[in-house]
C-alpha positions in Angstrom: 139.5 190.5 73.0 139.2 194.3 73.0 142.2 196.7 73.0 141.6 198.0 76.5 141.6 194.6 78.0 144.8 193.7 76.1 146.5 196.7 77.6 145.5 195.7 81.1 146.5 192.1 80.7 149.8 193.3 79.4 150.5 194.9 82.8 149.9 191.6 84.5 151.8 189.6 82.0 154.9 191.8 82.4 154.7 191.4 86.2 154.4 187.7 85.9 157.4 187.4 83.6 159.6 189.7 85.6 158.8 188.4 89.1 158.4 184.8 88.1 155.0 184.6 89.8 152.5 181.8 89.0 149.8 183.2 86.7 146.8 182.2 88.9 148.1 181.6 92.4 148.9 184.9 94.1 146.5 187.4 95.6 146.2 189.9 98.4 145.8 188.4 101.9 142.4 189.1 103.4 141.3 188.3 107.0 137.8 187.2 106.2 135.2 185.3 108.2 134.6 181.7 107.0 131.8 179.2 107.6 131.4 175.6 106.5 128.1 173.9 105.8 127.4 171.0 108.1 124.8 169.4 105.7 123.4 169.9 102.2 121.6 173.2 102.4 119.8 175.9 100.4 121.1 179.5 100.2 118.2 182.0 100.0 117.8 185.4 98.3 116.6 186.9 101.7 117.1 185.8 105.3 113.9 183.7 105.5 113.3 179.9 105.0 110.5 180.6 102.5 112.6 183.0 100.4 113.7 181.9 96.9 116.6 179.5 96.8 119.6 181.1 94.9 121.8 178.1 95.0 122.5 175.0 97.2 125.6 173.8 98.9 126.8 170.4 99.7 127.9 169.3 103.1 131.4 170.6 103.9 131.3 173.5 101.5 133.4 176.5 102.6 131.8 179.9 102.3 132.8 183.5 102.9 130.6 185.0 105.7 130.1 188.3 103.9 130.9 191.3 106.0 129.9 189.2 109.1 126.3 189.9 108.4 123.5 188.1 110.1 119.7 188.5 110.3 117.0 186.5 111.8 119.1 183.4 112.3 120.7 183.6 108.8 124.2 184.4 107.7 125.0 186.3 104.5 127.4 184.2 102.5 129.1 184.0 99.1 131.0 181.1 97.5 134.7 181.6 96.7 135.1 182.6 93.1 131.5 182.3 92.2 128.4 184.5 92.9 125.9 185.6 93.6 125.6 185.9 97.4 122.7 184.8 99.6 121.5 183.8 103.1 122.1 180.5 104.8 120.5 179.3 108.0 123.0 179.6 110.9 122.1 176.1 111.9 123.3 174.8 108.6 126.9 176.0 109.0 129.7 176.1 111.6 132.1 179.1 111.9 135.6 178.0 111.0 137.2 181.5 111.2 136.0 184.7 112.8 138.3 187.6 112.9 138.1 190.7 115.1 138.4 193.9 113.2 140.9 196.5 114.3 140.1 200.2 114.2 141.0 201.9 111.0 143.8 203.9 112.8 145.4 200.7 114.0 145.1 198.8 110.7 148.5 198.7 108.9 146.7 198.5 105.6 145.3 202.0 106.2 148.6 203.7 106.9 149.8 206.5 104.6 152.7 205.3 102.5 153.7 208.4 100.5 154.0 212.1 101.4 152.1 213.4 98.3 150.0 212.0 95.5 152.8 212.8 93.0 155.1 210.6 95.1 152.6 207.8 95.3 153.9 204.9 93.1 151.6 203.3 90.5 151.1 200.3 92.8 149.9 202.6 95.7 150.5 201.0 99.1 150.3 197.5 97.8 153.3 195.1 98.2 155.4 195.2 95.0 154.6 192.1 92.9 151.2 191.4 94.5 148.0 191.2 92.5 146.7 194.1 94.6 149.6 196.2 93.1 148.6 195.2 89.6 144.9 196.0 90.4 146.0 199.5 91.7 148.0 200.1 88.6 145.0 199.2 86.4 142.7 201.5 88.3 144.8 204.4 87.0 145.1 203.0 83.4 143.3 205.0 80.8 141.3 203.0 78.3 142.5 202.8 74.7 141.2 205.8 72.6 141.7 204.3 69.1 138.4 202.5 69.2 134.9 203.9 69.7 133.4 203.6 73.2 130.7 200.9 73.6 127.4 202.3 74.9 126.1 200.2 77.8 122.7 200.2 79.3 121.9 199.4 82.9 120.4 196.1 81.7 123.9 195.4 80.2 125.5 196.1 83.5 123.1 193.8 85.3 123.9 191.1 82.7 127.6 191.7 83.1 127.3 191.1 86.8 125.7 187.7 86.2 128.5 186.8 83.8 131.2 187.9 86.3 129.5 185.9 89.1 129.8 182.8 87.0 133.3 183.4 85.9 135.1 185.0 89.0 132.5 185.7 91.7 132.4 188.6 94.1 134.0 189.6 97.4 137.5 188.6 98.5 140.0 188.1 96.9 141.7 190.3 94.3 141.5 189.2 90.8 144.5 187.2 89.5 145.6 187.5 85.9 143.6 184.4 85.2 140.6 186.2 86.6 141.1 189.2 84.4 141.4 186.9 81.4 138.0 185.4 82.2 136.5 188.8 82.0 137.0 189.2 78.3 134.5 188.9 75.4 131.5 189.3 77.6 128.1 189.6 75.9 126.2 192.9 75.9 123.2 194.1 73.8 125.5 195.7 71.2 128.1 193.0 71.0 131.0 192.1 73.3 133.1 194.0 75.9 136.0 193.1 78.1 137.4 194.4 81.4 139.4 197.6 80.6 137.5 198.6 77.5 136.3 202.1 76.9 132.6 202.4 77.5 130.0 205.0 78.1 126.6 205.1 79.9 123.7 207.6 80.0 122.6 208.1 83.6 121.5 210.3 86.4 123.3 210.8 89.8 121.2 208.9 92.4 119.5 211.0 95.0 118.4 210.2 98.6 121.3 208.2 99.9 124.9 209.0 100.9 126.6 207.2 98.0 128.3 210.2 96.4 131.4 211.0 98.4 135.1 211.4 98.6 136.8 208.5 100.3 137.8 210.1 103.7 139.8 207.2 105.0 142.0 206.9 102.0 142.6 204.0 99.7 145.7 201.9 99.0 145.6 202.9 95.3 146.2 206.5 96.4 148.7 205.7 99.1 146.0 206.1 101.8 146.3 209.9 101.7 143.3 211.5 103.4 142.8 214.9 101.6 139.8 215.1 99.2 142.0 216.2 96.3 144.1 213.0 96.8 141.1 210.6 96.6 138.6 209.2 94.2 135.1 210.7 93.9 132.6 207.8 94.2 129.5 208.6 92.2 126.3 206.4 92.3 124.5 206.6 88.9 121.2 205.2 87.9 119.1 204.8 84.8 116.2 207.1 85.7 116.1 210.3 87.8 113.9 208.7 90.5 115.9 205.4 90.9 117.9 204.7 94.0 121.5 203.8 94.2 120.5 200.1 95.0 119.4 200.0 91.3 122.6 201.6 90.0 126.3 201.3 89.7 129.3 203.4 90.8 131.5 205.5 88.5 134.7 207.1 89.8 136.8 210.2 89.1 140.4 209.5 90.1 142.5 212.3 91.5 145.4 211.9 89.1 145.1 214.7 86.5 141.5 215.4 87.6 140.2 218.7 86.1 139.9 221.4 88.7 136.2 221.9 87.7 135.4 218.3 88.6 134.3 218.9 92.2 131.8 217.4 94.6 129.9 220.7 94.6 129.5 220.6 90.8 128.3 217.0 91.0 125.8 217.9 93.8 124.4 220.7 91.6 123.8 218.2 88.8 122.3 215.7 91.3 119.9 218.2 92.8 118.7 219.3 89.4 118.2 215.8 88.1 120.2 216.5 85.0 121.1 213.7 82.6 124.8 212.9 82.2 127.0 210.9 79.9 129.9 209.1 81.5 132.8 207.6 79.6 135.9 205.7 80.7 137.4 202.3 81.5 135.1 199.4 82.3 136.4 197.9 85.6 135.1 195.1 87.8 135.4 195.9 91.5 135.5 192.3 92.6 136.6 192.7 96.3 133.3 194.2 97.2 129.8 192.6 97.4 126.7 193.5 95.4 124.5 195.5 97.8 121.1 195.8 96.1 118.7 195.0 99.0 117.6 198.2 100.8 116.3 196.1 103.7 119.7 194.6 104.3 122.4 197.0 103.1 126.1 196.2 103.7 127.9 198.4 106.2 130.8 200.4 104.6 129.9 199.0 101.1 128.6 201.0 98.2 125.0 200.2 97.4 124.7 199.0 93.8 123.2 196.2 91.7 126.4 195.5 89.9 130.1 195.7 90.8 131.0 196.9 87.3 132.2 200.5 87.3 133.4 203.1 84.9 136.8 203.7 86.5 138.6 205.8 85.7 136.2 208.4 84.2 137.8 210.1 81.2 134.8 212.2 80.1 131.9 213.6 82.1 129.3 215.3 80.0 126.1 217.1 81.0 122.8 217.4 79.0 121.6 220.9 78.8 118.9 220.3 76.2 115.5 218.7 76.3 117.0 215.6 74.7 120.7 214.6 74.1 121.7 211.9 71.6 124.3 209.6 73.3 125.9 209.1 69.8 126.1 212.9 69.1 128.6 214.4 71.5 127.8 217.9 70.3 124.5 217.7 72.2 126.5 217.4 75.5 128.5 219.9 77.5 131.7 218.9 79.3 131.5 219.4 83.0 134.8 221.3 83.0 133.5 223.6 80.3 130.5 224.8 82.2 132.2 224.8 85.6 135.5 226.3 84.5 137.6 227.7 87.4 139.7 230.7 86.4 
């Protein structure tokens, strides 16, 4: 197990010991749509009977109806605690729970819970002692710096998604400590990594979609404050300058101690010029979301990406201003805050 993951699991272990909580049994409460299969049935890669079968389910299997999506007589579903997602014929399931969404302004989970970011507790708006509280704390946890960052490729990130699908799945619910422990010693092309390790990728900011943004509605981790300077910057990154965000992943600049030169305008300039970047920070699995890699059937209000693995938080954001920059020679790269310094 790597040092970063040890540090993150330490947060969870302390909470478990202090609060006397069961190690694997508590998670945030989600009001999700649920269906149950009424016969043995295939789940397809696309909403069509002749599409590839991703997996099959036995009669009576409970499935999450992902984001209430339907298309052409199929529902988009995912198994609890195991991915990937897929499409099942509506005639092969019955709806066992269908919730009605409240407006964001009426949702108690979206209410501001601190006057300022400085006053926002480490747990954010999460209930003290919940696994959401621990997840919020870990989103702000800096990776260990006493070990070299692992260079990941986008093929690695795709492989890591497959491994996470097998071990913990995707979509609701929050990871428990048992889930975090499962995301250790995962295989990549250069060795092994674990959730929380310090990693780096070479990438470009994806063009053509609306993936790069500041969260305008606020997030629990930042006490649901709405101002741009109080929220994460969500940045879709891809392997090549012409790739779309459906082929990439998300990296995030958190607001806590964010350099003043790290701005959306500076990022848009890099995006427009198609400049190569090096991003370093903590490896984080954003389980509560769904993989959204199908441009014909994108999720509403979900980031488009082929893997839920993120670099979050970003600790270093470097820009290549040469014809070629060596990912292992940092002197080739320029820190974003150095070239966009604000007096």
